[in-house]
C-alpha positions in Angstrom: 81.2 100.4 75.8 82.1 100.9 79.8 79.8 98.4 81.1 83.0 96.4 78.8 85.2 98.6 79.4 84.9 97.7 83.3 84.4 94.6 82.6 87.8 94.2 81.4 89.4 95.9 83.8 87.8 94.6 86.9 89.0 91.1 85.5 92.3 92.1 85.0 93.3 93.9 88.1 91.4 90.6 90.2 93.6 88.7 88.4 96.5 90.5 89.1 95.8 91.2 92.8 94.9 87.6 93.4 98.2 86.4 91.7 100.1 88.8 93.7 98.6 88.5 97.1 99.2 84.5 96.8 102.8 84.7 96.0 103.4 86.9 98.4 101.8 84.1 100.7 103.9 81.8 99.6 99.7 80.0 98.0 98.6 79.1 94.6 96.9 81.5 92.3 93.3 80.0 91.3 91.8 81.3 87.8 88.8 80.5 89.0 88.1 82.4 92.1 89.9 85.2 90.4 87.5 85.5 87.8 85.0 85.3 89.7 85.6 87.9 92.1 86.7 89.9 89.1 83.0 89.6 87.5 81.3 90.0 90.3 83.4 93.4 91.6 82.7 94.8 87.6 79.2 94.1 88.9 79.1 96.1 92.1 80.8 98.8 90.2 78.8 98.7 87.5 75.4 98.5 89.9 77.2 101.7 92.1 78.1 104.2 89.5 74.4 103.7 88.4 73.0 104.5 91.7 74.7 107.8 92.0 73.1 110.7 91.2 73.8 112.9 87.5 74.9 116.0 87.8 73.6 118.6 85.9 74.9 119.9 82.8 76.7 123.5 82.5 76.4 125.8 80.4 
């Protein structure tokens, strides 16, 4: 479930960032590029999250 949420949030945030930055520069919003970037960002975050050491549980 955490992978699905990571994909959803990265997709939404990357599209929002591309839209805002594009409008600030007077450019055109490209949904395809923003979506591809969102998926790549989600994969990067997932890989980095899996590589981090797991914390030991405290009892």
